[in-house]
C-alpha positions as CSV (number, residue, x, y, z in Angstrom):
1,M,95.9,110.5,78.5
2,S,96.9,107.6,80.7
3,R,94.5,105.3,82.5
4,N,94.9,103.5,85.8
5,A,95.1,99.7,86.1
6,T,91.4,99.4,87.0
7,E,90.1,100.9,83.8
8,A,89.6,98.7,80.8
9,P,92.2,99.0,78.0
10,R,91.2,100.8,74.8
11,L,90.6,98.4,71.9
12,V,91.3,99.3,68.3
13,Q,88.8,98.1,65.7
14,I,89.9,97.5,62.1
15,E,87.4,96.2,59.6
16,G,85.2,95.0,62.4
17,R,87.9,93.2,64.2
18,T,89.2,94.3,67.6
19,F,92.9,94.4,68.6
20,R,94.5,95.2,72.0
21,I,97.7,97.3,72.0
22,R,99.8,96.9,75.2
23,T,103.1,98.4,76.1
24,Q,105.3,97.7,79.1
25,V,108.4,99.7,80.0
26,V,110.7,98.4,82.8
27,V,113.5,100.4,84.4
28,E,115.5,98.4,86.9
29,E,118.8,98.5,88.6
30,V,121.1,95.7,87.7
31,D,124.3,94.5,89.3
32,G,127.0,91.9,88.3
33,E,127.3,90.2,85.0
34,G,125.6,92.0,82.1
35,A,125.5,95.3,84.0
36,A,128.0,97.1,81.7
37,E,126.8,100.3,80.1
38,T,126.0,100.1,76.4
39,T,125.4,102.9,73.9
40,E,123.3,100.8,71.6
41,V,120.0,99.0,71.8
42,I,120.2,95.2,71.8
43,Q,117.5,92.6,71.3
44,R,117.5,89.9,73.9
45,E,116.6,86.3,73.2
46,D,113.1,86.8,74.6
47,G,112.4,89.4,72.0
48,S,112.7,92.4,74.3
49,F,115.0,95.3,73.6
50,E,117.3,96.9,76.2
51,M,120.0,99.5,76.8
52,M,122.2,99.9,79.9
53,L,122.7,103.3,81.4
54,A,125.5,104.4,83.8
55,G,124.2,105.5,87.2
56,A,124.7,109.2,86.4
57,D,122.8,108.9,83.1
58,A,120.0,107.0,84.8
59,T,119.4,110.0,87.1
60,S,119.0,112.4,84.2
61,I,115.5,112.8,83.0
62,D,116.7,113.7,79.5
63,K,119.1,110.8,79.2
64,S,116.6,108.3,80.7
65,E,113.8,109.5,78.5
66,R,116.1,109.2,75.4
67,A,117.1,105.7,76.4
68,I,113.4,104.6,76.9
69,L,112.4,106.1,73.5
70,D,115.5,104.5,71.8
71,T,114.5,101.0,73.2
72,A,110.8,101.5,72.5
73,Y,111.2,102.4,68.8
74,P,112.5,99.0,67.6
75,A,110.0,97.2,69.8
76,I,107.2,99.2,68.3
77,R,108.5,98.6,64.7
78,Q,108.8,94.9,65.3
79,A,105.3,94.6,66.8
80,L,103.8,96.6,64.0
81,S,105.6,94.5,61.4
82,Q,104.4,91.3,63.0
83,H,100.9,92.6,63.2
84,L,100.7,93.8,59.6
85,S,102.2,90.5,58.4
86,S,99.6,88.6,60.4
87,V,96.7,90.7,59.0
88,S,98.0,90.4,55.5
89,Q,98.3,86.6,55.8
90,K,94.8,86.4,57.2
91,K,93.5,88.4,54.2
92,L,95.3,86.1,51.8
93,N,93.9,83.0,53.5
94,S,90.4,84.4,53.3
95,L,90.5,84.9,49.5
């Protein structure tokens, strides 16, 4: 179930600590340099992941959904890996 921007985000509590989980998906038209279609997900220097779709594919709900899921997966895995590493490090430091 989605919430609108005026509602407070859900917070996740683990062992009494609270964590915020946020996701942002951007679909935008691009022109010029770097606008070539790609069939693979690439990681940009800022840490985000992207894939370029041809105009015909971008108007297909199935192809657009697949591209969004394909770019979201590595972002989710990276965020989860960083989170679990941080939690593990904090546990080690508290011993």
